[in-house]
DRENFI-5688 format. One record per residue (C-alpha): residue number from 1; y, x, z; residue in three letters. Coordinates in steps of 0.001 Angstrom, whole numbers, always signed. Layout:
! DRENFI-5688
[NUM,[Y,X,Z],ALA];
...
//
This chain:
! DRENFI-5688
[1,[+13006,-51481,-35480],MET];
[2,[+12890,-48127,-36810],PHE];
[3,[+10085,-47646,-39216],GLY];
[4,[+9671,-44329,-40561],ILE];
[5,[+8262,-42553,-37438],GLY];
[6,[+9329,-39872,-35220],ALA];
[7,[+8139,-37006,-37528],SER];
[8,[+10962,-37657,-39672],LEU];
[9,[+14365,-36130,-38979],ALA];
[10,[+17502,-35424,-40770],PHE];
[11,[+20168,-33021,-40170],LEU];
[12,[+23448,-34257,-41966],ALA];
[13,[+26908,-32436,-42423],PHE];
[14,[+29766,-34703,-41718],LEU];
[15,[+32840,-34504,-44089],VAL];
[16,[+35587,-36454,-43074],SER];
[17,[+38217,-37888,-45450],SER];
[18,[+40444,-38542,-42181],THR];
[19,[+40996,-35123,-40484],ALA];
[20,[+43681,-36488,-37740],ALA];
[21,[+42013,-39254,-35690],ARG];
[22,[+44155,-41570,-33598],LYS];
[23,[+41890,-41757,-30881],LEU];
[24,[+40551,-39314,-28658],SER];
[25,[+36958,-38667,-28872],ALA];
[26,[+37038,-36738,-25401],ARG];
[27,[+37788,-40537,-24059],ASN];
[28,[+34713,-41833,-26125],TYR];
[29,[+32290,-39045,-24622],HIS];
[30,[+33517,-39332,-21080],GLU];
[31,[+33571,-43112,-21016],MET];
[32,[+29915,-43527,-22323],ARG];
[33,[+28492,-40964,-20012],ARG];
[34,[+26003,-42351,-17589],PRO];
[35,[+27286,-42374,-13988],THR];
[36,[+23636,-42610,-12560],THR];
[37,[+22029,-39971,-14596],LEU];
[38,[+21423,-36637,-13161],ASN];
[39,[+21879,-34800,-16530],ALA];
[40,[+20693,-31504,-15285],THR];
[41,[+17280,-32682,-14340],GLU];
[42,[+15849,-34597,-17299],SER];
[43,[+12146,-34523,-17499],THR];
[44,[+10851,-33351,-21058],ILE];
[45,[+7341,-33730,-21910],ASN];
[46,[+5343,-31029,-23749],THR];
[47,[+6663,-30628,-27334],LEU];
[48,[+4595,-29273,-30427],GLU];
[49,[+6360,-28262,-33470],LYS];
[50,[+5217,-30182,-36382],ARG];
[51,[+5377,-29131,-39945],GLY];
[52,[+6468,-32510,-41225],THR];
[53,[+9525,-33228,-43389],THR];
[54,[+12797,-32607,-41497],LYS];
[55,[+16363,-33208,-42749],TYR];
[56,[+19599,-31828,-41917],VAL];
[57,[+22978,-33411,-42597],PHE];
[58,[+26447,-32331,-42686],MET];
[59,[+29785,-34120,-42023],HIS];
[60,[+32445,-33656,-44727],HIS];
[61,[+36103,-34189,-45300],ILE];
[62,[+37004,-34459,-49319],VAL];
[63,[+37945,-31649,-51558],GLY];
[64,[+36495,-29368,-54365],ASN];
[65,[+33274,-31384,-54378],TRP];
[66,[+31196,-29183,-56707],ALA];
[67,[+31808,-26123,-54843],ASP];
[68,[+31273,-27725,-51260],ASP];
[69,[+28128,-29310,-52371],ILE];
[70,[+26813,-26101,-53602],ARG];
[71,[+27625,-24080,-50264],GLN];
[72,[+26389,-26851,-48158],ILE];
[73,[+23041,-27271,-49902],GLN];
[74,[+22555,-23681,-50118],ALA];
[75,[+21814,-23062,-46293],LYS];
[76,[+19244,-25971,-46323],GLY];
[77,[+21275,-29193,-45711],VAL];
[78,[+19978,-32109,-47203],ASP];
[79,[+22611,-34639,-47219],ALA];
[80,[+26534,-35050,-46512],LEU];
[81,[+28085,-37788,-44496],ALA];
[82,[+31176,-38693,-46126],LEU];
[83,[+33660,-39884,-43393],ASN];
[84,[+35706,-42615,-45050],MET];
[85,[+38863,-44493,-44155],GLY];
[86,[+40808,-47414,-45603],GLY];
[87,[+43139,-45539,-47903],ASP];
[88,[+42565,-46104,-51653],ALA];
[89,[+42780,-42315,-52434],TRP];
[90,[+39850,-42009,-49878],GLU];
[91,[+37828,-44301,-52286],ARG];
[92,[+38603,-42051,-55364],THR];
[93,[+37468,-38972,-53521],GLN];
[94,[+34089,-40734,-52457],ILE];
[95,[+33585,-41668,-56013],ALA];
[96,[+34349,-37874,-57121],SER];
[97,[+31950,-36702,-54339],ALA];
[98,[+28875,-39063,-56076],TYR];
[99,[+29852,-37750,-59541],ALA];
[100,[+29933,-33847,-58549],ALA];
[101,[+26538,-34162,-56855],ALA];
[102,[+25141,-36064,-60111],ALA];
[103,[+26637,-33537,-62372],GLN];
[104,[+24905,-30346,-60435],LEU];
[105,[+21644,-32021,-60822],GLY];
[106,[+20367,-30706,-57432],THR];
[107,[+19084,-33985,-56110],ASN];
[108,[+21585,-33452,-53144],PHE];
[109,[+22172,-36503,-51312],LYS];
[110,[+25288,-38416,-49799],LEU];
[111,[+25839,-41285,-47670],PHE];
[112,[+29134,-43222,-46376],ILE];
[113,[+30506,-42776,-42868],SER];
[114,[+33012,-45530,-42066],PHE];
[115,[+35873,-44271,-39863],ASP];
[116,[+37021,-47469,-38125],PHE];
[117,[+39654,-45881,-36222],THR];
[118,[+41398,-45312,-39871],ALA];
[119,[+40467,-48489,-41380],MET];
[120,[+39899,-52269,-40600],GLY];
[121,[+36804,-54254,-40029],CYS];
[122,[+36856,-56531,-43425],ASP];
[123,[+33363,-57196,-43871],LEU];
[124,[+33588,-58203,-47537],SER];
[125,[+35620,-54598,-48239],ASP];
[126,[+32692,-52860,-46421],LEU];
[127,[+30152,-54673,-48673],VAL];
[128,[+31838,-53776,-51566],SER];
[129,[+31938,-50299,-50655],ARG];
[130,[+28154,-49811,-49720],VAL];
[131,[+27192,-51640,-52885],LYS];
[132,[+29380,-49175,-55050],GLN];
[133,[+26908,-46483,-54514],PHE];
[134,[+23890,-47917,-53125],SER];
[135,[+21886,-47348,-56211],SER];
[136,[+23496,-44169,-57300],HIS];
[137,[+20853,-41404,-57710],PRO];
[138,[+22552,-39091,-55245],ASN];
[139,[+22605,-41777,-52463],GLN];
[140,[+20798,-40910,-49137],PHE];
[141,[+17982,-43545,-48564],ARG];
[142,[+15540,-44329,-45580],VAL];
[143,[+12541,-46099,-46836],GLU];
[144,[+14353,-47118,-49747],GLY];
[145,[+17610,-48304,-48118],LYS];
[146,[+20942,-46730,-48577],PRO];
[147,[+21871,-44981,-45465],MET];
[148,[+25325,-46342,-43868],VAL];
[149,[+26927,-44756,-40724],SER];
[150,[+30094,-44899,-39000],SER];
[151,[+32538,-43497,-36258],PHE];
[152,[+33334,-46835,-34080],SER];
[153,[+32396,-50314,-35338],GLY];
[154,[+32409,-52247,-32427],ASP];
[155,[+34838,-54577,-34149],CYS];
[156,[+32050,-55760,-36298],LEU];
[157,[+30034,-56789,-33466],GLY];
[158,[+26062,-57242,-33809],ASN];
[159,[+26669,-60164,-36133],ALA];
[160,[+28914,-58420,-38521],GLY];
[161,[+26584,-55502,-38879],TRP];
[162,[+23625,-57652,-39256],ALA];
[163,[+25805,-59443,-42047],SER];
[164,[+26222,-55962,-43875],LEU];
[165,[+22754,-55264,-43513],LYS];
[166,[+21615,-58522,-44977],ALA];
[167,[+23880,-58260,-47974],GLN];
[168,[+23407,-54412,-48738],THR];
[169,[+19841,-54148,-47558],ASN];
[170,[+21451,-50889,-45749],ALA];
[171,[+19629,-48618,-43112],TYR];
[172,[+22419,-48778,-40251],LEU];
[173,[+23221,-45702,-38209],MET];
[174,[+26742,-46042,-36546],PRO];
[175,[+28370,-44522,-33575],PHE];
[176,[+29650,-47427,-31685],VAL];
[177,[+30849,-46442,-27984],TRP];
[178,[+30370,-48685,-24757],GLY];
[179,[+26802,-49512,-25382],GLN];
[180,[+25021,-47955,-22501],GLU];
[181,[+22553,-50335,-21054],GLY];
[182,[+23228,-52852,-23919],ARG];
[183,[+21317,-51726,-26905],PHE];
[184,[+19227,-54688,-26946],ASP];
[185,[+22171,-56928,-27801],ARG];
[186,[+22426,-54923,-31063],TRP];
[187,[+19228,-55491,-32802],PRO];
[188,[+20985,-55018,-36142],SER];
[189,[+21091,-51328,-35852],LEU];
[190,[+18104,-49248,-36981],ASP];
[191,[+19322,-46027,-35088],THR];
[192,[+22762,-45286,-32868],TRP];
[193,[+23844,-41897,-32903],TYR];
[194,[+25924,-40155,-30286],CYS];
[195,[+29069,-38418,-31556],TRP];
[196,[+30105,-37009,-28306],GLY];
[197,[+26776,-35649,-27562],CYS];
[198,[+27728,-32434,-29551],ALA];
[199,[+30005,-30975,-26792],TRP];
[200,[+29929,-30998,-22874],PRO];
[201,[+31903,-33683,-21105],ALA];
[202,[+33799,-31443,-19066],GLY];
[203,[+33888,-27777,-17492],ASN];
[204,[+30186,-27565,-17533],VAL];
[205,[+27813,-26043,-20204],ASP];
[206,[+26177,-28303,-22547],LYS];
[207,[+22847,-29767,-21358],THR];
[208,[+20585,-32318,-22933],THR];
[209,[+21349,-34851,-19994],GLY];
[210,[+23125,-37373,-22408],ASP];
[211,[+20507,-37003,-25182],ASP];
[212,[+17532,-37675,-22501],ASP];
[213,[+19534,-40741,-21214],TYR];
[214,[+19934,-42241,-24790],TYR];
[215,[+16279,-41329,-25970],LEU];
[216,[+15180,-43205,-22749],SER];
[217,[+16854,-46226,-23796],GLN];
[218,[+16566,-45852,-27895],LEU];
[219,[+13374,-43687,-28384],GLY];
[220,[+12960,-42970,-32083],PRO];
[221,[+16020,-44845,-32836],ARG];
[222,[+18420,-42285,-31498],TYR];
[223,[+20326,-39492,-33664],GLY];
[224,[+22508,-36869,-32015],THR];
[225,[+25182,-34241,-33170],THR];
[226,[+25800,-30700,-32863],ILE];
[227,[+28999,-28805,-33513],SER];
[228,[+30449,-25345,-32498],PRO];
[229,[+33973,-26101,-31054],TRP];
[230,[+36695,-28704,-30274],MET];
[231,[+40261,-28399,-30050],TYR];
[232,[+43096,-30317,-31408],THR];
[233,[+46755,-30042,-30527],HIS];
[234,[+48942,-33179,-31873],TYR];
[235,[+51250,-34822,-30041],ASN];
[236,[+48713,-37871,-29873],TYR];
[237,[+45662,-35792,-29004],LYS];
[238,[+46003,-32383,-27487],ASN];
[239,[+42820,-31126,-25822],TRP];
[240,[+40169,-28187,-25525],TYR];
[241,[+36635,-29387,-25110],GLN];
[242,[+34440,-26645,-23807],ARG];
[243,[+32638,-24779,-26485],GLY];
[244,[+32003,-21520,-24663],ASP];
[245,[+28774,-19866,-23811],ASN];
[246,[+27363,-19957,-27317],TRP];
[247,[+27625,-23650,-27457],LEU];
[248,[+26452,-23774,-31349],LEU];
[249,[+23517,-21630,-30342],ILE];
[250,[+22552,-23182,-27168],THR];
[251,[+22838,-26627,-28945],ARG];
[252,[+20569,-25452,-31742],TRP];
[253,[+18159,-24394,-29237],GLU];
[254,[+18341,-27802,-27555],GLN];
[255,[+17557,-29575,-30770],LEU];
[256,[+14623,-27382,-31406],MET];
[257,[+13111,-28507,-28055],ALA];
[258,[+13715,-31936,-28802],MET];
[259,[+12588,-31650,-32349],ARG];
[260,[+9550,-33923,-32221],ASP];
[261,[+11630,-36860,-30315],ARG];
[262,[+14652,-36693,-32809],LEU];
[263,[+15064,-38287,-36355],THR];
[264,[+18569,-38143,-37137],PHE];
[265,[+20926,-34925,-36438],VAL];
[266,[+24027,-34295,-37757],GLU];
[267,[+26448,-31142,-38238],LEU];
[268,[+30086,-31721,-37244],VAL];
[269,[+31641,-30553,-39280],SER];
[270,[+32227,-28967,-42806],TRP];
[271,[+36122,-29384,-43052],ASN];
[272,[+37591,-31439,-40097],ASP];
[273,[+40335,-28787,-39744],TYR];
[274,[+42441,-31070,-37174],GLY];
[275,[+39680,-30724,-34628],GLU];
[276,[+39006,-27275,-35399],SER];
[277,[+34950,-27614,-35616],HIS];
[278,[+35043,-26850,-39581],TYR];
[279,[+32174,-24461,-40533],MET];
[280,[+33476,-24303,-44360],GLY];
[281,[+36313,-22506,-45908],PRO];
[282,[+39794,-23173,-45178],ILE];
[283,[+41249,-25082,-48262],LYS];
[284,[+43173,-27878,-49376],GLY];
[285,[+46085,-29871,-47576],ALA];
[286,[+46141,-29917,-43785],GLN];
[287,[+46963,-33032,-41563],PRO];
[288,[+50447,-32682,-40898],ASP];
[289,[+51126,-30540,-37756],GLY];
[290,[+47979,-28500,-38160],THR];
[291,[+49212,-25098,-36993],THR];
[292,[+45866,-23470,-35654],TRP];
[293,[+43448,-23165,-38660],THR];
[294,[+45333,-20688,-41082],HIS];
[295,[+43945,-17197,-40360],GLY];
[296,[+40947,-18745,-38359],PHE];
[297,[+37847,-18538,-40384],PRO];
[298,[+34793,-20239,-39451],HIS];
[299,[+32349,-19553,-42445],THR];
[300,[+30135,-17096,-40292],ALA];
[301,[+28959,-19957,-38141],TRP];
[302,[+27539,-21767,-41151],TYR];
[303,[+25834,-18603,-42057],ASP];
[304,[+24422,-18492,-38872],LEU];
[305,[+23176,-21924,-38794],CYS];
[306,[+20910,-21194,-41795],GLN];
[307,[+18514,-19558,-39238],TYR];
[308,[+18133,-22632,-37000],TYR];
[309,[+18340,-25120,-40136],ILE];
[310,[+15152,-23462,-41466],THR];
[311,[+13616,-23439,-37917],ALA];
[312,[+14305,-27080,-37399],PHE];
[313,[+13068,-28254,-40655],LYS];
[314,[+9955,-26135,-40664],THR];
[315,[+8922,-25942,-37053],GLY];
[316,[+8856,-22129,-37155],SER];
[317,[+11909,-19675,-36574],TYR];
[318,[+12047,-17554,-39771],PRO];
[319,[+11694,-13653,-39964],ALA];
[320,[+15078,-11843,-39502],ILE];
[321,[+15542,-9796,-42581],THR];
[322,[+18822,-8346,-41913],GLN];
[323,[+20961,-6887,-38819],ASP];
[324,[+23925,-9171,-38323],ILE];
[325,[+26582,-9123,-35538],ILE];
[326,[+28330,-12636,-35108],TYR];
[327,[+31187,-12734,-33210],TYR];
[328,[+34156,-15136,-32364],TRP];
[329,[+37176,-15109,-29953],ALA];
[330,[+40372,-17167,-29176],ARG];
[331,[+43705,-15311,-30278],PRO];
[332,[+45381,-15266,-26657],HIS];
[333,[+44757,-15784,-23026],PRO];
[334,[+44063,-19383,-21886],ALA];
[335,[+46784,-18881,-19236],ALA];
[336,[+49222,-17693,-21600],ALA];
[337,[+52567,-19259,-21616],GLN];
[338,[+53678,-20031,-25393],ALA];
[339,[+57173,-19181,-26275],SER];
[340,[+58105,-22015,-28638],SER];
[341,[+55756,-24840,-28599],ASP];
[342,[+56755,-28438,-28350],SER];
[343,[+53698,-29430,-26828],LEU];
[344,[+52058,-28592,-23565],ALA];
[345,[+48910,-26747,-22939],LYS];
[346,[+46006,-28783,-24240],PRO];
[347,[+44104,-30858,-21489],GLN];
[348,[+40969,-28311,-20600],GLY];
[349,[+42847,-25108,-21254],TRP];
[350,[+41695,-23868,-17882],ASP];
[351,[+38127,-24601,-18854],TRP];
[352,[+37444,-21497,-21128],THR];
[353,[+37110,-17874,-20001],PRO];
[354,[+38709,-15179,-22068],ASP];
[355,[+35615,-13698,-23730],MET];
[356,[+34286,-12076,-26762],LEU];
[357,[+31321,-14185,-27838],TRP];
[358,[+28631,-12338,-29889],ALA];
[359,[+25282,-13262,-31401],VAL];
[360,[+23008,-10373,-32560],VAL];
[361,[+20442,-10955,-35335],PHE];
[362,[+18295,-7721,-34966],ALA];
[363,[+15337,-6702,-37259],THR];
[364,[+14115,-3888,-34663],SER];
[365,[+15509,-2619,-31385],PRO];
[366,[+19263,-1154,-31506],SER];
[367,[+22084,-493,-29347],THR];
[368,[+25195,-2636,-29839],VAL];
[369,[+28974,-1946,-28664],THR];
[370,[+31461,-4606,-28547],LEU];
[371,[+35493,-3607,-28103],THR];
[372,[+38518,-5855,-28134],VAL];
[373,[+41318,-3302,-27437],GLY];
[374,[+40713,-1524,-23863],SER];
[375,[+37671,-3687,-23412],SER];
[376,[+34273,-2003,-24445],THR];
[377,[+30904,-2403,-23410],GLN];
[378,[+27390,-815,-25021],THR];
[379,[+24373,-2786,-24579],PHE];
[380,[+21200,-522,-24903],THR];
[381,[+17960,-1857,-25834],ASN];
[382,[+18933,-4948,-27793],VAL];
[383,[+15700,-6267,-28700],PRO];
[384,[+14628,-7704,-32181],ALA];
[385,[+15437,-11303,-32446],GLY];
[386,[+18305,-12980,-31302],VAL];
[387,[+20495,-11813,-28257],SER];
[388,[+23439,-13528,-27048],LYS];
[389,[+26299,-10821,-25817],LEU];
[390,[+29856,-10948,-24246],LYS];
[391,[+32754,-9013,-23027],ILE];
[392,[+36100,-9902,-21548],PRO];
[393,[+38869,-9913,-24019],LEU];
[394,[+41837,-7456,-23984],ALA];
[395,[+45011,-6947,-25915],PRO];
[396,[+44054,-5272,-29538],GLY];
[397,[+41432,-5469,-32341],LYS];
[398,[+37771,-6394,-32439],ILE];
[399,[+35489,-3812,-33077],THR];
[400,[+31643,-4396,-33447],VAL];
[401,[+28911,-1600,-33912],ARG];
[402,[+25384,-1453,-33953],MET];
[403,[+23227,+1977,-33808],VAL];
[404,[+19682,+2490,-34582],LYS];
[405,[+17740,+5677,-34237],ASN];
[406,[+20997,+7694,-33811],GLY];
[407,[+22617,+6067,-37167],ALA];
[408,[+25333,+3498,-37411],THR];
[409,[+24155,+573,-39439],VAL];
[410,[+27139,-1834,-38489],ILE];
[411,[+30568,-1112,-37906],GLN];
[412,[+33240,-3542,-38338],GLN];
[413,[+37135,-4044,-37499],THR];
[414,[+38517,-7199,-38825],PRO];
[415,[+42199,-6324,-39910],SER];
[416,[+43333,-10094,-39666],ASP];
[417,[+42655,-10545,-36233],TYR];
[418,[+44334,-9200,-33049],THR];
[419,[+44447,-10526,-29554],TYR];
[420,[+47797,-11157,-28050],ILE];
[421,[+49351,-11831,-24828],THR];
[422,[+52712,-13740,-25954],ASN];
[423,[+51668,-16586,-28394],PRO];
[424,[+54497,-18619,-29805],VAL];
[425,[+52463,-21522,-30254],LYS];
[426,[+49131,-22439,-28373],TYR];
[427,[+45841,-21959,-30225],ASN];
[428,[+42552,-22462,-28608],PHE];
[429,[+40772,-22166,-31963],ASN];
[430,[+38813,-19134,-32591],VAL];
[431,[+38258,-16180,-35345],TYR];
[432,[+34666,-16208,-36391],VAL];
[433,[+33563,-12991,-38067],GLY];
[434,[+30149,-11634,-39022],ALA];
[435,[+29078,-7818,-39659],ALA];
[436,[+26006,-7415,-41884],LYS];
[437,[+23847,-4482,-42191],GLY];
[438,[+21265,-3865,-45051],VAL];
[439,[+18764,-6600,-45653],SER];
[440,[+15000,-5891,-45171],HIS];
[441,[+12943,-8348,-47102],PRO];
[442,[+9947,-7298,-45232],ASN];
[443,[+10945,-6971,-41687],PRO];
[444,[+8424,-5823,-38751],PRO];
[445,[+7259,-8758,-36988],ALA];
[446,[+9700,-10056,-34421],THR];
[447,[+9656,-12841,-31553],PRO];
[448,[+10975,-16225,-33044],THR];
[449,[+14111,-15956,-31167],THR];
[450,[+15480,-14043,-28105],THR];
[451,[+18608,-15241,-26038],THR];
[452,[+20174,-13042,-23429],THR];
[453,[+23299,-13122,-21450],THR];
[454,[+22984,-9323,-20667],SER];
[455,[+20282,-7442,-23394],PRO];
[456,[+16731,-7885,-22626],THR];
[457,[+15298,-4122,-22298],PRO];
[458,[+12305,-3511,-24210],THR];
[459,[+9205,-4316,-22325],PRO];
[460,[+7750,-859,-21186],SER];
[461,[+6561,+1526,-18375],GLN];
[462,[+7691,-343,-14898],PRO];
[463,[+4746,-1593,-12748],SER];
[464,[+4336,-5107,-12694],THR];
[465,[+1430,-5091,-10551],SER];
[466,[+1386,-6948,-7128],GLY];
[467,[+3979,-9228,-8248],TRP];
[468,[+3182,-12702,-6648],THR];
[469,[+3995,-16324,-7064],SER];
[470,[+6628,-18103,-4982],ALA];
[471,[+6000,-21315,-6393],GLY];
[472,[+7738,-23961,-8452],CYS];
[473,[+11332,-24573,-8112],PHE];
[474,[+13996,-26980,-9598],VAL];
[475,[+16552,-25358,-11909],ASP];
[476,[+19754,-26853,-13500],THR];
[477,[+22436,-25764,-15728],SER];
[478,[+24059,-23618,-12932],GLU];
[479,[+20935,-21425,-13147],ARG];
[480,[+18440,-20592,-10123],LEU];
[481,[+18485,-16905,-11311],LEU];
[482,[+21432,-15287,-13054],ARG];
[483,[+20762,-11763,-14002],GLY];
[484,[+19557,-12227,-17799],SER];
[485,[+17584,-14450,-19731],SER];
[486,[+15269,-14471,-22961],THR];
[487,[+13645,-17083,-25072],SER];
[488,[+10712,-15657,-27050],GLN];
[489,[+7467,-16819,-28828],GLY];
[490,[+4307,-15485,-26997],GLY];
[491,[+5778,-15950,-23648],MET];
[492,[+3380,-15319,-20437],THR];
[493,[+4055,-14866,-17053],SER];
[494,[+2999,-11235,-17441],GLU];
[495,[+5543,-10645,-20005],ARG];
[496,[+8342,-12265,-18370],CYS];
[497,[+7613,-10026,-15148],ILE];
[498,[+7621,-7007,-17598],MET];
[499,[+10836,-8066,-18978],ILE];
[500,[+12659,-8398,-15555],CYS];
[501,[+10966,-5364,-14077],ALA];
[502,[+12332,-3215,-16924],ALA];
[503,[+15765,-4600,-16331],ALA];
[504,[+15506,-3478,-12711],GLY];
[505,[+15299,-7266,-11325],HIS];
[506,[+13290,-8303,-8365],THR];
[507,[+12563,-12065,-9170],ILE];
[508,[+11293,-13313,-12481],ALA];
[509,[+11025,-17106,-13483],ALA];
[510,[+9491,-18795,-16385],THR];
[511,[+10710,-21991,-17877],GLU];
[512,[+9743,-24524,-20675],PHE];
[513,[+6614,-22445,-21884],GLY];
[514,[+8862,-19646,-23595],ARG];
[515,[+11932,-19123,-21537],GLU];
[516,[+12280,-16047,-18879],CYS];
[517,[+14811,-15742,-16508],PHE];
[518,[+15595,-12528,-13944],CYS];
[519,[+17582,-11783,-11004],GLY];
[520,[+17366,-10431,-7755],SER];
[521,[+18464,-13593,-5584],GLN];
[522,[+17782,-17272,-6016],LEU];
[523,[+20732,-19576,-6063],HIS];
[524,[+21100,-22881,-4566],LYS];
[525,[+23341,-25321,-6305],SER];
[526,[+22760,-29080,-5965],GLY];
[527,[+18997,-29442,-6399],ARG];
[528,[+18417,-25761,-8064],ALA];
[529,[+16396,-23768,-5491],GLY];
[530,[+14479,-26640,-4344],THR];
[531,[+10960,-26183,-3974],LYS];
[532,[+8783,-28572,-5597],VAL];
[533,[+4683,-29239,-6102],SER];
[534,[+3039,-26692,-8470],ALA];
[535,[+1976,-29734,-10470],GLY];
[536,[+5839,-30000,-11679],GLU];
[537,[+5311,-26614,-13520],CYS];
[538,[+2780,-27852,-16124],ASN];
[539,[+3946,-26605,-19406],MET];
[540,[+1456,-23981,-21196],PRO];
[541,[+2821,-20588,-21873],CYS];
[542,[+3641,-20127,-25476],ASP];
[543,[+1491,-16982,-25563],GLY];
[544,[-1363,-18372,-23402],ASP];
[545,[-1912,-21899,-22898],ALA];
[546,[-4261,-21317,-20127],ALA];
[547,[-1034,-20378,-18088],GLN];
[548,[+1680,-22570,-16987],LYS];
[549,[+5336,-21329,-17613],CYS];
[550,[+7304,-23838,-15808],GLY];
[551,[+8781,-26871,-17468],ALA];
[552,[+11917,-28711,-18175],ALA];
[553,[+14385,-27751,-15495],TRP];
[554,[+11336,-26418,-13455],ARG];
[555,[+10631,-22725,-12923],ALA];
[556,[+7511,-20650,-12119],ASN];
[557,[+9303,-17901,-9952],VAL];
[558,[+7661,-14686,-9020],TYR];
[559,[+8590,-11803,-6859],ALA];
[560,[+8227,-8079,-6723],LYS];
[561,[+6160,-6634,-3952],PRO];
[562,[+7772,-6601,-844],GLY];
[563,[+10308,-9053,-1905],ILE];
[564,[+10907,-12212,+124],SER];
[565,[+12328,-15197,-1504],ILE];
[566,[+15451,-16599,-47],SER];
[567,[+17943,-18789,-1213],ILE];
[568,[+21760,-18027,-1522],SER];
[569,[+24107,-20905,-1130],LEU];
[570,[+27100,-18851,-2745],GLY];
[571,[+28183,-19218,-6222],LEU];
[572,[+28467,-15595,-7184],GLY];
[573,[+26176,-13357,-9402],LEU];
//
């Protein structure tokens, strides 16, 4: 049994010494998805942020250890998961990592994650590897036990894992696939973590359906993952796994909502270039055939993560002290035909829209303009907080711009990125950039976080009197209301109505205590749009506990005077 309580969670970075896995992580994820779970309608109890200790890990692949550890630790990550295969050079690299951590003197922690797709199941060898570092001062421990993780490991069986545990006194947190409904047959495992839960398992947005499924079976013995992207283009694995609609940000928001039910969370990854989810700098040797990483930096993603790492560890979103526009885009249309690629388009190529994705961190209201070639859009009244914006891609350069009170505070056009329509080789990786304004150490108070698919106007003068409740409705990832959305501290029904009215919408809905959705038509999709009893919308509003602001996948809906609620069966906006 897990013995340290649900108040302890850790976020790790995975560093992999085996960048090119031989088997498809997509298949693992799809094989283990439950067939009976309605993943869009999970019930989550009301959550309360706690100030108790939380930890963050990073998954890593080996290299300049001292430099990597400094960069990883600087953003608040507590430990590094060292992905380890069977080659002798990897064992040497792992030893170098522990030595570098000790020399830095920062008390940064490490633990081994065995990659059984790149090594055998020799129990005596595994015991030897664990014991080599189990007493090291930089070894991550749970209740004094050295943490041991893995990618795969069903070859050991429960008996093998139990023997490893008995011989090393390890705390076991492997990813072993195919265990749905069978976790009671693996009592040796202290925690099981879901590698594939970082990404959606198809042409859909990421939800917490898989997390909720595993939490129902494992409770506090469940660990999960977060990752910004997944694309690989080798002859033995060639796929794109959907990272659109701000996957990294959406996943952080999901983890915050689940914070008090999670113990272990792992960021994937620091330097797995072969699968395109690296968040560290591009350096060192690439796996043979890796043609899609050079010129596609991702470090801005890790800079962005610092805000959410702090929130996850403390339970409160930090103040935004600097105006920043983070942005990312693929280099060519998804439907483009490569002129000289020996491989076909990746599986899932048609899942991704041709969009520039942007996340704005604003210390105060602003106007933001996004441009790619001939495609441009200006978003007025972008509020203080965090906003999600997007525009279609067009051939040419990216330019991002922020204006406040008539003065340009951010303007950037990266010289090393151009969106083209005639690629030589397929590349579904992304260029990630960040444009920063002047730092403000004492910013005005802002909402904890704001998320908008189109910018949320600052609540202002439009009349909200007479808006009436239409009741409690089921929502799903397809969304009941599709106009705009925001998530803010201090949310109430009145605040949500004001936000929607200011944007010209006629229907408002509150969900999950702090979320507000706007539109002028309710959309029916599956169970979304089904009216249920008022008692199912039972989550207190973040800004007034006496009010109810929906629940998980339940929406309190309000309509403008004179508007009758009807359900659209169409899929359009």
